[in-house]
C-alpha positions in Angstrom: -0.2 -0.1 0.2 1.3 3.4 -0.8 1.3 4.8 2.7 4.1 5.9 4.9 5.4 2.9 7.0 6.7 3.7 10.6 7.9 1.0 13.1 7.5 1.1 17.2 10.1 -0.7 19.6 9.6 -4.4 20.5 7.2 -5.0 23.5 10.6 -6.5 25.3 12.5 -3.5 24.9 9.5 -1.2 26.7 8.7 -3.2 29.4 12.8 -3.5 30.0 12.8 0.3 29.7 15.4 0.7 26.8 12.7 2.4 25.0 9.3 4.4 25.0 6.2 3.4 23.3 6.5 7.1 21.4 9.9 5.9 20.0 8.3 5.9 16.6 10.8 5.6 13.8 10.3 5.9 10.1 11.3 2.5 8.2 14.8 2.4 7.0 15.2 0.9 3.2 17.9 -1.2 4.8 14.9 -2.8 6.6 13.8 -3.6 2.6 17.0 -4.3 1.0 18.8 -6.3 4.0 19.4 -10.2 4.1 19.8 -12.0 6.7 23.0 -11.7 8.7 24.9 -14.0 9.1 26.0 -14.1 12.7 29.4 -13.1 12.9 32.3 -15.9 14.5 33.2 -15.1 17.4 37.0 -16.6 16.9 37.2 -14.9 14.1 36.2 -11.3 15.3 38.5 -11.6 18.3 41.5 -13.0 16.6 43.2 -9.4 15.5 41.6 -7.2 17.8 41.2 -8.6 21.3 43.7 -7.5 23.4 45.6 -6.1 20.8 46.5 -2.5 19.8 44.4 -1.2 16.8 44.6 1.5 14.5 41.9 2.9 11.5 42.9 5.2 8.9 39.8 7.4 8.0 38.2 6.6 11.0 35.7 9.3 10.6 34.5 8.0 7.2 31.2 5.7 6.8 33.3 2.4 6.9 36.1 3.2 9.1 33.6 4.4 11.7 31.7 1.6 11.9 34.8 -0.7 12.1 35.6 1.8 15.2 32.4 0.9 16.8 32.6 -2.8 16.1 36.1 -3.0 17.3 35.9 -1.4 20.3 33.2 -3.7 21.3 35.7 -6.8 20.9 38.1 -5.1 23.5 40.9 -4.1 22.2 43.6 -2.7 24.3 44.2 0.5 22.6 42.2 1.9 19.6 43.7 4.9 17.4 41.7 6.8 15.2 43.6 8.1 12.0 42.0 11.1 10.7 42.4 14.5 8.3 39.2 15.6 8.9 38.8 17.1 12.3 35.2 17.4 12.2 34.8 13.7 11.3 37.6 12.7 13.7 35.6 14.6 16.7 32.6 12.8 15.9 33.7 9.3 15.8 35.9 10.0 19.2 32.7 11.2 20.8 30.4 8.4 19.8 33.0 6.1 21.4 33.7 7.8 24.7 30.1 7.7 25.0 30.0 4.1 24.5 32.7 3.4 26.9 31.3 5.5 29.7 27.5 3.8 28.8 29.4 0.5 29.2 31.5 1.6 32.2 34.6 0.7 30.3 37.8 2.2 31.6 40.5 -0.1 30.3 40.1 0.6 26.7 42.4 3.3 25.5 40.9 5.6 22.7 43.5 7.7 21.0 42.5 10.6 18.3 45.3 11.3 15.7 44.6 14.0 13.1 47.1 13.4 10.3 46.8 12.2 6.7 47.9 8.9 5.5 50.3 10.7 3.1 52.6 12.1 6.2 54.5 8.6 6.2 56.9 9.7 9.1 53.8 10.6 11.2 52.7 6.9 10.3 56.0 5.3 11.7 55.8 7.6 14.9 52.0 6.6 15.7 52.7 2.9 14.9 55.7 2.7 17.0 54.2 5.0 20.0 51.4 2.7 20.8 52.7 -0.9 19.1 49.8 -1.2 16.7 49.6 -5.0 15.8 46.7 -4.6 13.3 45.6 -1.6 10.7 42.3 -1.4 9.0 43.2 1.2 6.2 39.9 2.8 5.2 41.1 6.3 4.2 40.6 7.0 0.4 38.7 9.2 -1.6 35.5 7.2 -3.1 33.3 9.3 -5.0 33.6 8.5 -8.5 32.8 11.7 -10.3 34.9 13.8 -7.5 37.8 12.0 -7.7 37.4 11.9 -11.6 37.7 15.8 -11.4 40.6 15.7 -9.4 42.4 13.3 -10.7 45.7 13.9 -9.0 44.7 14.3 -5.4 42.6 10.9 -6.1 46.2 9.1 -7.2 47.8 10.8 -4.4 45.4 9.9 -1.3 44.5 6.6 -2.5 47.6 5.2 -4.6 50.6 6.7 -2.5 48.6 7.3 0.7 48.4 3.5 0.7 52.0 3.0 -0.2 53.0 5.7 2.9 50.7 3.6 4.9 51.9 0.1 4.0 55.6 1.0 3.9 54.9 2.8 7.7 53.5 -0.6 8.8 56.7 -2.7 7.5 59.0 -0.2 9.3 57.3 0.0 12.4 56.8 -4.0 12.3 52.5 -4.1 12.5 51.7 -7.8 12.3 48.4 -7.5 9.8 47.7 -4.6 7.5 44.0 -5.0 5.5 42.9 -3.0 3.1 39.5 -1.6 2.8 38.9 -1.9 -1.5 35.7 -1.6 -3.7 34.2 -3.7 -6.9 35.0 -0.5 -8.7 38.8 -1.9 -8.7 37.5 -4.9 -10.7 38.4 -3.9 -14.6 37.4 0.1 -14.1 36.4 2.6 -15.9 37.0 5.3 -13.7 40.2 7.0 -12.1 38.4 5.9 -8.3 38.8 2.1 -9.7 41.9 2.4 -11.1 43.6 3.9 -8.1 42.1 1.2 -5.7 43.6 -1.6 -8.0 47.0 0.0 -8.1 46.4 -0.1 -4.0 45.7 -3.7 -4.1 49.0 -4.4 -6.5 51.3 -2.3 -3.8 50.0 -4.5 -0.9 50.1 -8.0 -3.0 53.8 -6.7 -4.3 54.7 -6.3 -0.6 53.4 -9.9 0.6 55.8 -11.3 -1.8 58.5 -9.7 0.2 60.0 -11.3 3.6 58.3 -8.7 5.9 56.5 -9.7 9.5 53.2 -7.6 8.0 50.6 -9.9 6.7 49.1 -8.0 4.0 45.2 -8.1 2.8 42.7 -6.5 1.0 39.0 -6.9 1.4 36.6 -5.9 -1.9 33.2 -5.4 -1.7 30.3 -3.1 -3.3 28.1 -0.2 -2.2 26.9 0.7 1.2 23.7 1.2 2.4 23.5 4.9 3.8 27.4 5.5 3.5 28.3 8.9 2.5 27.4 10.0 -0.8 25.3 6.7 -1.3 22.1 6.9 -3.1 19.6 6.4 -0.3 20.4 9.6 1.5 20.1 11.5 -1.9 17.2 9.9 -2.6 15.4 10.5 0.8 16.5 14.2 0.4 15.2 14.5 -3.1 11.7 13.0 -2.3 11.3 15.4 1.2 12.1 18.2 -1.6 9.3 16.7 -3.7 11.4 15.3 -6.6 12.7 14.8 -8.9 14.9 11.6 -7.9 17.6 11.9 -10.3 18.6 8.0 -11.3 21.6 7.7 -13.8 19.8 5.1 -16.1 16.7 3.0 -16.1 19.1 -0.5 -16.2 21.6 0.5 -13.7 22.2 -2.0 -10.8 24.5 -2.3 -7.8 25.2 -4.6 -5.0 24.6 -3.9 -1.6 24.7 -4.5 2.2 24.4 -2.6 5.6 27.7 -0.6 7.1 27.4 -3.1 10.5 27.9 -6.3 8.2 30.3 -5.2 5.7 32.5 -4.2 9.1 32.1 -7.2 10.6 32.9 -9.3 7.4 36.1 -7.1 7.0 37.2 -7.9 10.6 36.3 -11.5 10.3 38.3 -11.8 6.6 41.4 -10.1 8.4 41.8 -12.9 10.8 42.0 -15.7 7.5 44.8 -13.6 6.0 48.0 -15.8 5.0 49.3 -12.7 3.3 48.6 -11.0 -0.2 44.8 -12.2 0.0 42.3 -10.7 -1.8 38.8 -11.3 -0.4 35.6 -10.6 -1.6 32.4 -10.4 0.4 29.2 -12.0 -1.0 26.9 -9.3 -1.5 23.7 -10.8 -2.4 21.7 -10.0 -5.6 22.3 -6.8 -7.1 19.6 -4.3 -6.7 18.0 -2.3 -9.9 18.8 1.4 -8.9 15.0 2.7 -10.1 13.4 -0.4 -8.0 15.2 1.4 -4.7 14.0 4.7 -6.0 10.2 3.6 -6.3 10.3 1.7 -3.3 11.8 4.5 -1.2 9.0 6.6 -2.7 6.4 3.9 -1.6 7.8 3.8 2.1 8.0 7.4 2.6 4.1 7.9 1.4 4.1 9.0 -1.7 3.3 8.1 -5.6 5.7 7.9 -8.1 4.5 10.3 -11.0 2.3 8.7 -13.6 -0.7 9.0 -16.0 -3.0 8.5 -12.4 -0.7 10.0 -10.2 0.6 13.6 -12.2 1.6 15.3 -9.3 3.7 11.7 -8.1 7.0 12.4 -7.3 9.2 12.2 -11.2 12.4 10.0 -11.7 14.3 11.6 -13.9 17.2 10.0 -15.8 20.2 12.0 -16.2 22.6 9.7 -17.9 25.6 7.8 -17.1 28.3 9.9 -15.5 32.2 10.0 -16.6 33.5 6.0 -15.7 30.0 5.1 -14.6 29.4 1.1 -15.4 26.1 0.0 -15.4 26.8 -3.2 -13.2 30.1 -3.8 -11.3 32.1 -7.0 -10.5 34.1 -8.4 -7.7 36.6 -10.7 -9.7 38.5 -9.7 -12.3 39.0 -13.4 -13.8 36.4 -15.2 -13.0 38.8 -17.4 -10.4 37.9 -17.6 -6.5 37.8 -19.9 -3.5 35.7 -20.7 -0.4 36.9 -19.3 2.8 35.5 -20.9 6.3 33.1 -18.1 6.1 30.0 -18.9 3.9 30.2 -15.0 3.1 33.5 -14.5 2.4 35.7 -15.8 -0.8 39.3 -15.3 -2.1 40.1 -14.3 -5.5 43.2 -15.3 -7.3 44.2 -12.4 -9.1 47.5 -11.2 -11.1 49.7 -9.5 -9.3 53.1 -7.5 -9.9 56.7 -8.1 -8.5 58.0 -4.9 -6.4 60.8 -4.1 -8.5 58.8 -3.3 -11.7 55.9 -1.8 -9.7 58.5 0.6 -8.0 59.8 1.8 -11.7 56.0 2.6 -12.3 55.1 4.4 -8.9 58.1 6.6 -9.7 56.8 7.6 -13.0 53.7 8.1 -11.8 54.6 10.4 -9.0 56.5 12.6 -11.4 53.5 12.7 -13.3 51.7 14.3 -10.4 54.1 16.3 -9.6 54.0 18.2 -12.9 50.1 18.0 -12.7 49.9 16.0 -16.1 46.4 14.2 -15.7 46.7 12.8 -19.5 50.1 11.3 -18.8 48.7 10.1 -15.2 45.7 8.4 -17.5 47.7 7.0 -19.9 50.1 5.3 -17.5 46.9 3.9 -15.3 45.5 2.3 -18.7 49.4 0.6 -19.3 49.7 -1.0 -16.4 48.1 -4.1 -15.9 44.9 -2.8 -13.9 42.2 -4.0 -16.4 41.6 0.0 -16.6 39.4 1.6 -19.3 38.7 5.1 -19.4 35.6 6.4 -21.0 37.0 10.0 -21.0 
C-alpha cells in the first residue's frame, strides 16, 4: 500500500525500559534491502583485535567509523583513530567515548590522531608509539565523479597514501594490514577504481617480500547509508518533492549494510595468509530505479504517472564519466571458498615490487607535474584492466 510506514520498538524493550512507546521511527530502506546477516564468528572477530592495539585510518568515514564501533566492542587494548578531517575525528571520538561511558569500560584507550596518511613519518611514529598490531586502512577518496574531476588528488591519496601506510607498517613491524577495497577496482572504467586496484597491487607486491606484516585486502560493493550513497540522496530528493535523479533505467548495484560490511571485513582479516584478496558476498543486485520507487512508496508518496500526475518524478540523467551499468567483484572469475559462507578468496594477477616501484616513481613525477593526460595513460598501461571512457 502506498502509505508511509513507521515502526514502534519491540514490547520487550518497552517493558525493560530500553525504549518508550513513542519511539516511532521511519522504516529504513535497509530493512527492505537487507538480508539475514550471518551471525559473526566470535573467534574470527577476536583474532586480530581482542587485547591488541588497533589503528583505523579514515576512522571518521562511513566504513572507518563503523569499524571503530565494532572494534571497540571486541575489547582491544588501544584503538587509535587516524583521520585528516577534524570534524569527522571529533564525531567518532565522541561516539566511542559515549560507548565506553555507557558500558562503564575504563581499560580501553581511545586515541584521536589528526593527520594525513600521506605523512609517512607521522604514521611510523604513531604505529611505534602505540605498538600497533593491526591496521584497517579505510582512508580513501571514493566518490567516482569527484575523483574523476580531481585526478591528481585521487592518485596521491588512494595510491601513494596506501603506499605510505604500507611502508610505515613494515617499518614499525605491524603484524596485520587490511586494505578496504571496492568492486570498482575490478576492470575499472574510472580513476577511482583504477587507484584502488593499484593500491591492491602495492599490497600484493609487499606480500611477496619477506616482511613481518601480513597484508590483505577486502573488496565489496555499495554500502547502504554511507556518505554519498543513493539512499540519503533519494531521501532528500523525495522530501523536497522530487525529482529523483537516476543515471540510467538499467543501472544495477550490489548493496549491504554498513554493520555487516564492517563485521565481514574484521572476520576476513583473521583468515589472511598474506596477499589475499577477499570478496564479500553482496547478495542479489538491486536495480537503482526499483530502489527509488520503493523509497517513494515507503515515504508515503506516489511515483509520477498518468494516474498520479502530481507524484514524485524519476528523472534519468545519463551515465556519468567512468560509470558502469553494473559492477563486478572478480577480475578473472577465479575464487575459492573460505571458512566463512559470505567471504571468498580471489585469485588475481599481481606484479613484483621491483617492476611496480619503477611505475610508481613515474606516476609520482606525473602527479608533481599535474600531467593528468599522462597519469591516465600510465594507469591504462598498467595491468589494472583500466579502460578510461573519458
